[in-house]
C-alpha positions as CSV (number, residue, x, y, z in Angstrom):
1,M,0.1,0.1,-0.1
2,T,1.2,3.3,-0.7
3,A,0.1,6.5,1.0
4,R,0.2,9.8,-0.3
5,R,2.0,12.4,1.1
6,G,0.5,14.2,3.3
7,S,-2.6,12.1,3.6
8,N,-4.1,9.5,6.0
9,T,-5.2,7.3,3.1
10,N,-3.5,4.3,1.7
11,Y,-4.5,2.9,-1.9
12,R,-4.2,-0.5,-3.1
13,C,-4.3,-0.1,-6.7
14,V,-3.5,3.7,-7.5
15,L,-0.1,5.3,-6.7
16,V,-0.1,9.2,-6.0
17,K,2.5,11.5,-5.8
18,T,2.8,14.8,-5.7
19,D,6.4,16.7,-6.8
20,K,7.8,19.9,-6.1
21,D,6.5,21.8,-8.8
22,G,3.0,20.9,-8.4
23,I,2.7,18.1,-10.4
24,T,0.5,15.4,-9.3
25,W,1.3,11.9,-10.8
26,V,-1.9,9.5,-10.2
27,T,-0.4,5.9,-11.3
28,F,-2.5,3.3,-12.0
29,N,-0.9,0.4,-10.2
30,R,-2.4,-3.0,-10.9
31,P,0.6,-3.7,-13.5
32,E,0.3,-7.6,-13.1
33,K,-3.1,-7.0,-14.6
34,R,-1.9,-4.3,-17.0
35,N,-3.7,-1.8,-14.7
36,A,-7.4,-3.6,-15.6
37,M,-9.8,-1.6,-13.4
38,S,-11.4,-3.0,-10.6
39,P,-14.2,-1.9,-8.2
40,T,-11.6,-0.8,-5.9
41,L,-9.9,1.2,-8.2
42,H,-13.0,2.8,-9.4
43,A,-13.4,3.4,-5.7
44,E,-9.7,4.8,-5.0
45,M,-9.8,7.2,-8.4
46,E,-13.0,8.8,-7.3
47,Q,-11.8,9.6,-4.0
48,I,-8.7,10.7,-5.2
49,M,-9.7,12.7,-8.1
50,L,-12.5,14.9,-5.4
51,D,-9.1,15.4,-3.2
52,L,-6.9,17.0,-5.6
53,E,-9.6,19.1,-7.0
54,T,-8.9,20.9,-3.6
55,D,-5.4,20.4,-3.3
56,Q,-3.4,23.5,-3.1
57,R,0.1,21.6,-3.8
58,T,-1.5,20.1,-7.0
59,K,-1.1,22.3,-10.4
60,V,-1.6,19.9,-13.0
61,I,-3.0,16.0,-12.8
62,V,-0.7,13.8,-14.8
63,I,-2.5,10.0,-15.3
64,T,-0.5,7.6,-16.5
65,G,0.1,3.4,-15.8
66,A,2.4,1.5,-14.0
67,G,4.6,-1.2,-16.3
68,N,3.7,-1.8,-19.8
69,A,0.2,-0.6,-19.6
70,W,-1.9,2.6,-19.3
71,S,-4.8,0.3,-18.8
72,A,-6.0,-2.5,-20.4
73,G,-9.9,-1.4,-19.5
74,M,-12.2,-3.0,-17.1
75,D,-11.3,-5.8,-15.2
76,L,-13.7,-9.3,-16.8
77,K,-13.8,-11.0,-13.6
78,E,-13.7,-8.2,-10.5
79,Y,-15.5,-5.7,-12.3
80,F,-18.2,-7.9,-14.9
81,R,-18.3,-11.2,-13.6
82,E,-18.0,-11.0,-9.9
83,T,-20.9,-8.1,-9.4
84,D,-23.2,-9.8,-12.2
85,A,-25.4,-11.3,-8.8
86,D,-24.7,-8.9,-7.0
87,E,-26.8,-5.5,-7.5
88,R,-25.7,-3.2,-4.8
89,G,-21.6,-4.1,-5.6
90,Q,-22.2,-3.5,-9.6
91,F,-24.0,0.0,-9.0
92,R,-21.3,1.1,-6.3
93,S,-18.6,0.3,-8.9
94,F,-20.7,1.6,-11.8
95,T,-21.3,4.7,-10.3
96,S,-17.8,5.2,-9.0
97,N,-16.4,4.7,-12.6
98,R,-18.6,7.4,-13.8
99,N,-17.8,9.7,-11.5
100,W,-14.2,9.4,-11.8
101,A,-13.8,8.5,-15.5
102,W,-16.0,10.8,-17.0
103,D,-17.5,13.7,-14.1
104,L,-14.4,14.5,-12.0
105,I,-11.9,14.7,-14.8
106,N,-14.0,16.7,-17.7
107,R,-15.0,19.2,-14.9
108,S,-11.8,19.4,-13.1
109,R,-10.8,23.4,-13.2
110,K,-7.1,22.1,-12.9
111,P,-5.4,21.3,-16.2
112,T,-5.7,16.9,-16.6
113,I,-3.2,15.4,-19.0
114,A,-3.3,11.4,-19.9
115,M,0.4,9.9,-20.1
116,I,-0.3,7.0,-22.2
117,N,2.8,4.6,-21.9
118,G,1.6,1.2,-23.2
119,Y,-1.6,-0.8,-23.5
120,C,-5.0,1.3,-23.7
121,F,-8.2,-0.7,-24.3
122,G,-11.9,-0.5,-23.7
123,G,-12.9,1.3,-20.6
124,A,-9.7,3.2,-20.6
125,F,-10.9,5.5,-23.5
126,T,-13.3,7.0,-21.2
127,P,-10.9,8.7,-18.8
128,L,-8.7,8.6,-21.8
129,C,-11.1,11.3,-23.5
130,A,-12.2,13.2,-20.4
131,C,-8.5,14.2,-19.9
132,D,-7.7,17.8,-21.6
133,I,-4.5,16.8,-23.4
134,V,-3.1,13.5,-23.9
135,V,0.6,12.4,-24.4
136,T,1.4,9.2,-25.8
137,A,4.5,7.0,-26.6
138,E,4.7,6.4,-30.4
139,D,4.4,2.4,-29.9
140,A,1.9,2.6,-27.4
141,V,-1.2,-0.1,-28.1
142,F,-4.7,1.3,-28.4
143,G,-7.6,-0.9,-29.3
144,L,-11.5,-1.4,-28.9
145,S,-11.8,-4.6,-28.6
146,E,-15.1,-5.3,-27.1
147,V,-16.5,-6.4,-30.2
148,N,-14.0,-9.4,-29.9
149,W,-15.6,-11.1,-26.5
150,G,-19.6,-10.1,-27.6
151,I,-20.0,-6.6,-26.0
152,I,-20.5,-3.0,-27.0
153,P,-18.0,-0.3,-26.1
154,G,-20.4,0.8,-23.0
155,G,-19.6,3.0,-20.3
156,N,-20.2,5.7,-22.4
157,V,-16.9,4.8,-24.6
158,S,-19.1,4.9,-27.6
159,K,-20.3,8.1,-27.1
160,V,-17.0,9.4,-25.9
161,I,-15.0,8.0,-29.2
162,V,-17.2,9.4,-31.9
163,D,-16.9,12.8,-30.3
164,T,-13.5,12.4,-30.0
165,M,-12.4,10.4,-33.4
166,P,-13.6,11.0,-36.7
167,F,-16.6,8.9,-36.8
168,R,-15.7,6.5,-39.6
169,Q,-12.3,5.7,-38.0
170,A,-14.9,5.1,-34.7
171,L,-16.8,3.0,-36.2
172,F,-13.7,1.0,-37.9
173,Y,-12.1,0.3,-34.9
174,A,-14.9,-0.8,-32.7
175,M,-16.6,-2.8,-35.5
176,T,-13.0,-4.3,-36.2
177,G,-11.2,-4.4,-32.7
178,R,-8.1,-3.6,-34.7
179,P,-5.1,-1.9,-32.4
180,F,-3.4,1.0,-33.2
181,D,-0.6,3.0,-32.2
182,G,0.3,6.4,-30.7
183,R,1.4,7.7,-34.1
184,Q,-2.1,6.7,-35.5
185,A,-3.9,7.9,-32.4
186,V,-2.1,11.5,-32.9
187,A,-3.4,11.3,-36.3
188,M,-7.1,10.5,-35.9
189,G,-7.5,13.1,-33.1
190,L,-7.1,10.6,-30.1
191,A,-3.9,11.7,-28.7
192,N,-2.2,15.2,-28.8
193,I,1.5,14.3,-29.0
194,A,3.4,11.0,-29.6
195,V,7.1,11.0,-28.8
196,P,9.5,8.1,-28.3
197,A,8.7,6.0,-25.0
198,N,12.1,7.3,-23.7
199,Q,10.8,10.6,-24.1
200,L,7.2,10.0,-22.8
201,K,7.8,11.5,-19.5
202,A,10.3,14.7,-20.0
203,E,7.8,15.7,-22.6
204,T,4.8,15.6,-20.4
205,V,6.8,17.3,-17.8
206,K,7.6,20.2,-20.1
207,L,4.0,20.5,-21.2
208,A,3.2,20.5,-17.7
209,H,5.5,23.5,-16.7
210,E,4.1,25.2,-19.8
211,L,0.7,24.9,-18.3
212,M,1.9,26.5,-15.4
213,T,3.1,29.9,-16.8
214,K,-0.8,30.5,-17.5
215,S,-3.4,31.6,-14.8
216,P,-5.1,28.7,-13.4
217,T,-8.5,30.9,-12.9
218,V,-8.0,31.3,-16.7
219,L,-7.1,27.7,-17.6
220,A,-9.9,26.5,-15.5
221,Y,-12.4,29.1,-17.9
222,V,-10.9,28.1,-20.8
223,K,-11.5,24.2,-20.2
224,Q,-14.8,25.3,-18.8
225,A,-16.3,27.7,-21.6
226,L,-14.8,25.0,-24.5
227,R,-16.4,21.8,-23.0
228,A,-19.8,23.9,-22.8
229,V,-20.2,25.3,-26.3
230,R,-19.6,21.9,-27.9
231,T,-23.4,21.4,-27.3
232,M,-24.2,25.1,-27.8
233,D,-26.0,26.8,-31.0
234,Q,-23.8,29.9,-32.5
235,D,-26.7,32.3,-30.3
236,Q,-26.6,30.4,-26.9
237,S,-22.6,30.2,-27.6
238,F,-22.2,33.6,-27.8
239,E,-24.4,34.9,-24.9
240,Y,-22.5,32.3,-22.9
241,L,-19.1,33.0,-23.6
242,R,-19.9,37.2,-23.1
243,A,-21.2,35.9,-19.7
244,K,-18.3,34.1,-18.9
245,I,-15.6,36.6,-20.1
246,L,-17.3,39.1,-17.4
247,A,-17.4,36.7,-14.9
248,L,-13.5,35.6,-15.4
249,R,-12.7,39.3,-14.7
250,V,-14.0,39.4,-11.3
251,D,-12.9,35.4,-10.5
252,D,-9.4,36.2,-11.8
253,K,-7.5,37.1,-8.1
254,E,-4.4,37.4,-10.4
255,R,-5.8,40.2,-13.0
256,T,-4.4,38.6,-15.8
257,R,-6.3,40.4,-18.5
258,E,-4.8,43.7,-17.2
259,R,-1.8,42.8,-16.4
260,G,-1.4,41.3,-19.8
261,M,-2.8,44.6,-21.8
262,A,0.0,47.0,-19.4
263,E,2.6,44.5,-20.1
264,F,1.8,44.5,-23.9
265,L,0.5,48.3,-24.7
266,D,2.1,50.3,-22.1
267,N,5.6,48.1,-20.9
268,K,6.1,46.5,-24.5
269,S,7.9,43.9,-22.5
270,Y,6.0,40.5,-23.9
271,R,4.1,39.3,-26.9
272,P,0.6,37.9,-26.0
273,G,0.8,35.8,-29.4
274,L,4.4,33.9,-28.0
275,Q,4.1,33.4,-24.4
276,A,2.1,33.9,-21.4
277,V,2.4,37.3,-19.3
278,A,4.9,36.3,-16.3
279,R,2.5,35.3,-13.0
280,P,2.6,37.6,-9.8
281,G,5.8,36.9,-8.1
282,A,7.2,34.9,-11.2
283,A,11.1,36.1,-12.2
284,R,11.1,37.9,-15.4
285,G,12.8,36.8,-18.4
286,T,11.9,33.1,-17.6
287,P,12.9,31.2,-20.8
288,R,10.1,30.7,-23.5
289,R,9.5,28.3,-26.5
290,K,11.0,29.8,-29.3
291,V,8.3,30.2,-32.3
292,T,9.8,30.2,-35.8
293,P,7.3,31.5,-38.5
294,R,6.7,28.8,-41.2
295,S,7.8,29.7,-44.6
296,T,5.0,30.5,-47.1
297,S,6.7,28.7,-49.7
298,R,6.9,25.2,-48.5
299,K,5.8,22.7,-50.7
300,I,2.4,20.8,-50.2
């Protein structure tokens, strides 16, 4: 069992560690089962995600897996067979799964990154799609294998894949059960970045640090706005976003908007198209990612 630093809670199926920079690493820890999701894992993840939402040390949440898998999906024995005749246990497990794997990740105010280090199958697609950003190893193996053993992609998997992947690709892989790799996942929009496995953690840490240069309140509002307008029409989204912008100006205690305009218009000290305005207390001159304009003469 592993106790989270600063907590009295022990977890059997998940490791939780917050590093000195504020990245909280949440690791599915059933490597002997390729991190298949059991009722215990669901209950623990539900509690962990609730705790992290108000944990002041946590700036970015990274979800990954121990061993050679992110998650092989649901544990067929513990999640399905052993709860088929246990109505109470099944309800609790199914509800915990829905709560953490979709609702809590999807609604989190904090940036969430799925770091896909290996196998990612079936029910694991729900938390995968709920995360804000997905960084994957190029040789990670993804699959919608439900058809191979007689069920449909349930637990909201069918919904999240048609919302995230091109419809024909979602249909193809759900019908054939064929696996695909990290590079293909990026090409289909299921993941954002694919890198060699030995660069996976470094790339994820780099991204987390980039996100931490932004105002956490602004990031939360950006996430909320983009998720909300997906189901709105033009008129609804216009009115919603106008109200959201006004609310952010009140809620952002760092006054990012005012400082950003002052730094750009008055002090001429930064370019908003290329970097974030320094947060209060941050040292000036923090190295920024260099952006080189693309040549307009590049052949396609």
